[in-house]
C-alpha positions as CSV (number, residue, x, y, z in Angstrom):
1,M,0.0,0.0,0.0
2,K,2.9,2.4,0.8
3,H,4.3,1.8,-2.7
4,I,1.0,2.6,-4.4
5,I,0.6,5.9,-2.4
6,L,4.2,6.9,-3.0
7,G,3.9,6.0,-6.7
8,A,0.7,8.1,-7.1
9,A,2.3,11.0,-5.3
10,L,5.3,10.8,-7.6
11,A,3.2,10.6,-10.7
12,L,1.1,13.6,-9.7
13,A,4.2,15.7,-8.9
14,T,5.7,15.0,-12.3
15,A,2.5,15.5,-14.2
16,V,1.9,19.1,-12.9
17,P,4.1,21.7,-14.5
18,S,6.5,23.5,-12.2
19,F,5.8,27.3,-12.1
20,A,9.2,27.9,-10.4
21,S,10.7,28.1,-13.8
22,D,13.6,30.4,-13.3
23,T,13.1,31.8,-16.8
24,A,16.3,33.7,-17.6
25,A,16.3,37.4,-18.4
26,P,19.1,38.7,-20.5
27,D,21.7,41.1,-19.0
28,G,20.6,44.7,-19.4
29,A,16.9,44.0,-19.8
30,E,15.0,47.1,-18.8
31,L,11.3,47.7,-18.0
32,Y,9.9,51.2,-17.6
33,I,6.8,53.4,-17.7
34,I,7.0,55.5,-20.9
35,N,4.6,58.4,-20.2
36,L,4.4,59.0,-16.5
37,E,6.9,60.3,-14.1
38,D,7.2,59.9,-10.3
39,G,5.2,62.6,-8.6
40,A,3.0,63.4,-11.6
41,S,-0.6,64.7,-11.2
42,V,-3.0,63.3,-13.7
43,A,-6.7,62.9,-14.4
44,S,-8.5,59.6,-14.5
45,P,-8.6,57.5,-16.6
46,V,-4.8,57.2,-16.4
47,L,-3.0,56.0,-19.5
48,V,0.0,53.9,-18.7
49,K,2.4,53.0,-21.5
50,F,4.8,50.1,-20.9
51,G,8.4,50.2,-22.2
52,L,10.8,47.3,-22.5
53,R,14.4,47.1,-23.8
54,G,16.4,44.0,-24.4
55,M,13.5,41.6,-24.4
56,G,10.3,41.0,-26.4
57,V,6.6,40.8,-25.5
58,A,4.8,37.5,-25.9
59,P,1.3,36.6,-24.6
60,A,1.0,34.4,-21.5
61,G,1.3,30.8,-22.3
62,V,3.8,31.4,-25.2
63,E,7.2,30.1,-24.2
64,K,9.9,31.9,-26.1
65,D,13.4,32.9,-24.9
66,H,13.8,36.5,-23.8
67,T,10.1,37.3,-23.8
68,G,7.5,38.0,-21.2
69,H,4.3,39.9,-20.6
70,H,3.5,42.8,-18.4
71,H,1.9,43.1,-15.0
72,I,1.1,46.2,-13.0
73,Y,1.7,46.2,-9.3
74,L,-0.8,48.8,-8.2
75,N,-0.9,50.4,-4.7
76,R,1.3,47.8,-3.1
77,P,4.9,47.6,-1.8
78,P,7.7,47.4,-4.4
79,F,8.4,44.0,-6.0
80,G,10.3,41.9,-3.5
81,E,9.3,43.9,-0.4
82,A,5.8,42.6,0.4
83,E,4.8,39.7,2.4
84,G,4.1,36.8,0.0
85,D,6.6,38.0,-2.7
86,A,8.7,34.9,-2.3
87,E,5.6,32.8,-3.1
88,I,4.9,35.0,-6.1
89,A,8.5,34.5,-7.3
90,A,8.1,30.8,-7.1
91,N,4.4,30.3,-8.2
92,G,3.5,33.3,-10.3
93,I,1.9,36.7,-9.9
94,P,-1.7,36.6,-8.6
95,S,-4.6,38.3,-10.4
96,D,-6.3,40.8,-8.1
97,D,-6.8,44.5,-7.5
98,N,-3.1,45.0,-6.8
99,H,-1.7,42.7,-9.5
100,I,-3.1,43.5,-13.0
101,H,-2.3,41.0,-15.8
102,F,-1.7,41.8,-19.5
103,G,-1.4,38.2,-20.7
104,G,-2.5,39.2,-24.2
105,G,0.7,41.0,-24.8
106,Q,-0.7,44.5,-24.3
107,T,1.7,47.4,-24.0
108,E,-0.6,50.0,-22.5
109,V,-3.7,50.4,-20.5
110,S,-6.2,53.0,-19.4
111,L,-6.8,52.7,-15.6
112,D,-9.9,54.2,-13.9
113,L,-8.4,55.3,-10.6
114,D,-10.0,57.1,-7.7
115,P,-8.7,60.6,-6.8
116,G,-5.7,60.5,-4.5
117,E,-2.2,58.9,-4.4
118,H,-1.5,55.7,-6.3
119,T,1.7,53.7,-6.8
120,I,2.5,51.8,-10.1
121,Q,5.3,49.4,-10.8
122,L,5.6,47.1,-13.9
123,V,6.8,43.5,-13.5
124,L,7.5,41.3,-16.4
125,G,6.3,37.7,-16.1
126,D,7.2,34.6,-18.2
127,H,4.7,32.3,-19.9
128,F,3.5,31.1,-16.5
129,H,3.2,34.7,-14.9
130,V,6.4,34.0,-13.0
131,P,8.9,36.9,-12.7
132,H,12.2,36.3,-14.6
133,S,15.6,35.5,-13.1
134,P,16.8,38.1,-12.5
135,P,13.5,40.0,-12.2
136,V,12.7,42.6,-14.8
137,V,10.9,45.4,-13.0
138,S,10.4,49.1,-13.5
139,D,10.9,51.8,-10.9
140,R,7.9,52.2,-8.7
141,I,6.3,55.6,-9.2
142,T,3.7,57.5,-7.2
143,I,1.1,59.6,-9.0
144,T,-1.7,61.8,-7.8
145,V,-5.1,61.4,-9.5
146,T,-7.0,64.7,-9.4
147,E,-10.8,64.8,-9.6
């Protein structure tokens, strides 16, 4: 009976893809926000244009060297500084109000944001939404949305 349970557990472990892929990012890859600067005051909706150097954009699910797709970290600590970021690095970026996915390969978005301060950071994810190794992230900026 032990052998059957152990065999089933081993089969399950090898059948499920590993999301801790350590997808390599090339040296010098750079992710940035094209049209907004830290401290900017803007009206909603807020247009955010994504910039990427040294890599290409591919939709989620497409596995190709030196590519990824964009995610916005909205109103949360910078990448690597929040509780749970180690899990994100191993298992993929969640999809919620603070982690916005652009798995279709989009390179810009118009965000409806409430008036007040907001932080925005871009994080590139591989075909499984896992940050690259080393991570390709933009600077985190703070903007103020006016009424």
